[in-house]
C-alpha positions as CSV (number, residue, x, y, z in Angstrom):
1,M,0.0,0.0,0.0
2,T,1.1,3.6,-0.6
3,A,1.2,6.4,1.9
4,G,-2.1,8.3,2.3
5,S,-4.2,5.5,0.8
6,R,-6.6,3.2,2.6
7,Q,-8.3,0.1,1.8
8,A,-11.8,0.6,0.6
9,D,-14.4,-1.4,2.4
10,D,-18.0,-2.2,1.5
11,S,-19.4,0.5,4.0
12,S,-17.5,3.4,2.4
13,P,-19.4,5.5,0.1
14,S,-18.1,5.9,-3.4
15,V,-18.9,8.4,-6.1
16,S,-18.5,5.8,-8.7
17,A,-21.4,3.8,-9.8
18,S,-21.8,0.4,-8.2
19,R,-22.9,-2.7,-10.1
20,A,-25.6,-4.7,-8.7
21,P,-24.7,-8.4,-8.7
22,G,-26.6,-10.2,-11.4
23,L,-27.3,-7.0,-13.4
24,T,-25.4,-5.8,-16.4
25,A,-26.6,-2.2,-16.1
26,S,-25.0,0.3,-13.8
27,V,-27.1,1.6,-10.9
28,P,-26.1,5.1,-9.6
29,Y,-25.0,5.0,-6.0
30,Q,-27.7,6.2,-3.5
31,P,-26.1,7.7,-0.3
32,V,-27.4,6.2,2.8
33,A,-28.2,8.6,5.7
34,S,-26.6,7.8,9.0
35,S,-28.6,7.3,12.2
36,A,-27.6,10.7,13.5
37,E,-29.0,12.3,10.4
38,I,-32.2,10.3,10.8
39,E,-32.5,11.5,14.4
40,G,-31.9,15.1,13.3
41,R,-34.7,14.9,10.7
42,A,-37.2,13.4,13.1
43,P,-39.7,15.9,14.6
44,A,-39.1,17.1,18.1
45,T,-42.4,15.6,19.4
46,R,-44.4,12.7,18.2
47,P,-48.1,12.5,18.3
48,S,-49.3,10.4,21.2
49,R,-51.6,7.5,20.8
50,V,-55.3,8.2,20.9
51,P,-56.4,7.4,24.5
52,T,-59.1,5.0,25.0
53,A,-62.1,5.7,27.2
54,G,-61.2,5.5,30.9
55,A,-57.4,5.5,30.4
56,R,-55.1,7.6,32.7
57,N,-51.7,9.1,32.0
58,A,-48.5,8.7,34.0
59,A,-49.5,11.4,36.5
60,G,-52.8,9.6,37.3
61,D,-54.9,12.2,35.5
62,A,-57.8,11.1,33.4
63,A,-56.8,10.9,29.8
64,P,-58.6,13.1,27.4
65,S,-61.9,11.7,26.2
66,M,-62.6,10.7,22.6
67,D,-65.3,13.3,22.7
68,A,-62.9,16.1,23.5
69,A,-62.7,19.0,21.1
70,P,-60.0,18.5,18.4
71,S,-56.7,20.4,18.6
72,M,-56.6,23.7,16.6
73,D,-53.6,22.2,14.8
74,A,-55.5,19.4,13.5
75,P,-56.7,19.8,9.9
76,S,-60.4,20.4,9.6
77,V,-62.5,18.2,7.4
78,E,-65.1,19.9,5.3
79,V,-68.4,18.0,4.9
80,V,-69.8,18.3,1.4
81,P,-73.6,18.1,1.2
82,P,-75.0,15.7,-1.3
83,I,-75.7,17.1,-4.7
84,E,-79.4,17.3,-5.5
85,V,-80.1,16.0,-9.0
86,V,-82.8,18.0,-10.8
87,P,-84.3,16.2,-13.7
88,S,-84.2,18.1,-16.9
89,A,-87.8,17.3,-17.7
90,E,-91.0,16.3,-15.6
91,V,-91.9,12.6,-15.9
92,V,-95.5,12.4,-16.9
93,A,-97.2,9.2,-15.6
94,P,-99.5,7.4,-18.0
95,A,-103.1,8.1,-17.8
96,E,-105.0,5.5,-15.7
97,S,-108.1,3.8,-17.1
98,V,-111.4,5.2,-15.8
99,D,-114.1,2.9,-14.5
100,W,-117.1,5.0,-15.6
101,F,-119.5,2.9,-13.7
102,A,-117.7,3.6,-10.5
103,A,-117.2,7.2,-11.5
104,G,-120.9,7.6,-12.1
105,E,-121.5,6.9,-8.4
106,N,-119.4,9.9,-7.5
107,E,-121.5,13.0,-7.6
108,S,-118.5,15.1,-8.4
109,V,-118.1,13.2,-11.7
110,G,-121.6,12.8,-12.8
111,P,-125.0,11.6,-11.9
112,P,-125.4,8.0,-10.7
113,M,-126.1,5.4,-13.3
114,A,-128.7,2.6,-13.1
115,R,-127.3,-1.0,-13.0
116,P,-130.5,-3.1,-13.4
117,R,-130.3,-6.9,-13.2
118,A,-131.5,-8.6,-16.4
119,A,-133.2,-11.9,-17.2
120,A,-134.5,-13.6,-20.3
121,G,-137.0,-16.3,-21.0
122,A,-139.3,-17.7,-23.7
123,L,-142.9,-18.5,-24.1
124,F,-143.7,-22.0,-25.7
125,F,-147.2,-23.0,-26.7
126,D,-148.9,-26.2,-27.6
127,E,-151.6,-26.8,-30.2
128,E,-154.3,-25.7,-27.7
129,G,-152.7,-22.4,-27.1
130,R,-151.5,-23.3,-23.6
131,V,-148.2,-21.8,-22.4
132,L,-145.4,-23.9,-20.9
133,L,-144.6,-23.2,-17.2
134,V,-141.8,-24.7,-15.1
135,E,-141.7,-25.2,-11.3
136,P,-138.2,-24.2,-9.8
137,S,-136.8,-26.0,-6.8
138,Y,-135.2,-22.9,-5.3
139,K,-138.2,-20.6,-5.0
140,P,-142.0,-21.0,-4.5
141,G,-144.4,-20.7,-7.4
142,W,-143.9,-21.3,-11.1
143,D,-142.2,-19.4,-13.9
144,I,-141.5,-19.5,-17.7
145,P,-138.2,-21.2,-18.9
146,G,-135.4,-18.7,-18.5
147,G,-133.0,-17.1,-16.1
148,F,-130.5,-14.3,-15.3
149,I,-128.2,-13.0,-18.0
150,E,-124.5,-13.5,-17.3
151,P,-121.9,-10.8,-17.8
152,G,-121.0,-10.2,-21.4
153,E,-124.0,-12.3,-22.6
154,S,-126.7,-11.1,-24.8
155,P,-130.4,-11.5,-23.7
156,Y,-131.1,-13.8,-26.7
157,A,-128.1,-16.0,-25.9
158,A,-129.1,-16.2,-22.3
159,C,-132.6,-17.3,-23.2
160,V,-131.3,-20.1,-25.4
161,R,-128.8,-21.2,-22.7
162,E,-131.4,-21.1,-19.9
163,V,-134.0,-23.1,-21.9
164,E,-131.4,-25.8,-22.6
165,E,-130.3,-25.9,-19.0
166,E,-133.8,-26.2,-17.5
167,I,-135.7,-28.4,-19.9
168,G,-132.9,-30.0,-21.9
169,I,-133.9,-29.0,-25.4
170,V,-132.7,-26.3,-27.9
171,P,-135.7,-25.6,-30.1
172,P,-135.7,-22.6,-32.4
173,I,-136.6,-19.4,-30.6
174,G,-138.1,-16.4,-32.4
175,S,-138.1,-12.7,-32.0
176,L,-138.6,-10.5,-28.9
177,L,-142.1,-10.2,-27.6
178,V,-141.7,-7.8,-24.7
179,V,-139.1,-6.2,-22.5
180,D,-140.4,-5.3,-19.0
181,W,-138.9,-2.9,-16.6
182,A,-139.7,-3.5,-12.9
183,S,-138.3,-2.2,-9.7
184,D,-138.9,-2.6,-6.0
185,E,-136.9,-2.1,-2.7
186,H,-135.9,-5.8,-2.5
187,T,-134.7,-6.7,-5.9
188,G,-133.9,-3.2,-7.2
189,D,-134.2,-2.4,-10.9
190,M,-134.7,-5.3,-13.4
191,L,-135.1,-5.7,-17.1
192,L,-136.9,-8.9,-18.3
193,F,-136.8,-10.0,-21.9
194,V,-139.5,-12.4,-23.2
195,F,-138.9,-14.1,-26.6
196,D,-141.3,-16.1,-28.7
197,G,-140.7,-19.8,-28.5
198,G,-143.7,-20.4,-30.8
199,L,-145.5,-23.6,-31.1
200,L,-143.6,-26.5,-29.5
201,P,-144.5,-29.6,-31.5
202,S,-145.0,-33.0,-29.9
203,D,-141.7,-34.4,-31.0
204,W,-139.9,-31.5,-29.1
205,R,-142.1,-32.0,-26.1
206,E,-141.1,-35.7,-26.0
207,R,-137.5,-34.7,-25.7
208,I,-137.9,-32.5,-22.6
209,R,-135.6,-33.6,-19.8
210,L,-135.9,-31.5,-16.6
211,D,-132.8,-30.4,-14.7
212,M,-134.0,-31.8,-11.4
213,N,-131.5,-29.6,-9.5
214,E,-133.3,-26.5,-10.6
215,I,-136.6,-27.5,-12.2
216,I,-138.8,-30.2,-10.7
217,N,-141.9,-30.0,-12.8
218,C,-143.3,-28.5,-16.0
219,A,-146.8,-28.2,-17.5
220,F,-148.8,-26.4,-20.3
221,T,-151.2,-24.1,-18.6
222,P,-154.1,-22.2,-20.1
223,L,-153.5,-18.3,-20.2
224,S,-156.6,-17.9,-18.1
225,D,-155.0,-19.9,-15.3
226,V,-151.4,-18.4,-15.2
227,G,-152.6,-16.1,-12.4
228,E,-153.0,-19.1,-10.1
229,K,-149.4,-20.4,-10.6
230,L,-147.4,-17.2,-11.3
231,P,-146.8,-14.2,-9.1
232,V,-149.0,-11.2,-10.0
233,L,-146.3,-9.3,-11.9
234,H,-145.2,-12.4,-13.8
235,A,-148.7,-13.2,-14.8
236,R,-149.3,-9.8,-16.2
237,R,-146.1,-10.0,-18.2
238,V,-147.0,-13.4,-19.7
239,R,-150.5,-12.3,-20.7
240,A,-149.2,-9.1,-22.3
241,A,-146.5,-11.0,-24.2
242,A,-149.1,-13.6,-25.4
243,G,-151.5,-10.8,-26.4
244,L,-148.9,-9.0,-28.5
245,R,-147.9,-12.4,-30.1
246,A,-151.6,-13.1,-31.0
247,G,-152.1,-9.6,-32.4
248,H,-148.8,-9.6,-34.3
249,G,-148.2,-6.1,-32.9
250,G,-144.4,-6.6,-32.7
251,A,-142.3,-6.2,-29.5
252,G,-143.8,-4.2,-26.7
253,Y,-142.4,-2.2,-23.8
254,L,-143.8,-2.9,-20.4
255,E,-143.4,-1.4,-16.9
256,H,-144.4,-3.7,-14.1
257,G,-146.2,-5.8,-16.7
258,Y,-148.2,-3.0,-18.1
259,L,-147.9,-1.9,-21.8
260,T,-146.3,1.6,-21.8
261,P,-147.5,3.9,-23.1
262,A,-151.0,2.5,-22.7
263,A,-152.7,1.6,-25.9
264,P,-155.3,4.3,-26.8
265,A,-158.9,3.4,-26.3
266,V,-160.6,2.4,-29.6
267,S,-164.1,3.7,-30.1
268,S,-166.7,1.2,-31.1
269,A,-168.7,3.8,-33.1
270,P,-167.8,4.3,-36.8
271,A,-165.6,7.2,-37.6
272,G,-168.3,8.9,-39.7
273,A,-170.8,8.7,-36.9
274,A,-168.4,10.4,-34.5
275,Q,-167.8,13.2,-37.1
276,R,-171.5,13.7,-37.5
277,T,-172.0,13.8,-33.7
278,E,-169.3,16.6,-33.4
279,A,-171.0,18.5,-36.2
280,T,-174.4,18.5,-34.6
281,D,-173.0,19.7,-31.3
């Protein structure tokens, strides 16, 4: 060794680049700070640990609570309120369907609407002009073949269906004879349609099969005797329908079994005689 020189060791810093083992590229030397320098850079005081509830310091005093006011040196955190999103356009809900029957019951919408129950039946006759009546099992008295109209069903279709259900046949049924409006405090408003079943020949009468669950008997009855088997209102309706059928007057409108408007009274005196009487007066 020469004077003034010293042997370099691994801990001595060198300005020359050091070569990392296993690498071919040169890595510049990074000076390592000594422990004294690290101590000099450290802050004079270090923040103490956050005390837990009920803890005490070395002097025996109660440690500051977690709820204590923060230090003025601590950075404040700004709470940003949530951003309210305003829609660019109002959302219009689709229009709801209106139940006009329900709306009609509300006086603010309009006057109440009548909802009458409806029934349909037919008059069948034999060669003697008697009318077919049936005896239901579910109510006293007799009636004509027929029944109530179901929702969405026409009066004529209901008449055909009820005749088949009650007496087991589907004979041809003709045009409307009468429609009768009736109302009382027990049954409310009702519309009753009576169709012309016409003459029921013997071969159709032989096919009659009663539905014993609803109909327990049937019989052809003279029109003069229907009042003995039918309720008063029913008897008036049957006689009015039979009278219109016999007179070929077309369909009639009834209220409680009475023709409405009432047929005008026909004078028995000749028209010329009436004119002469008015002239002499």
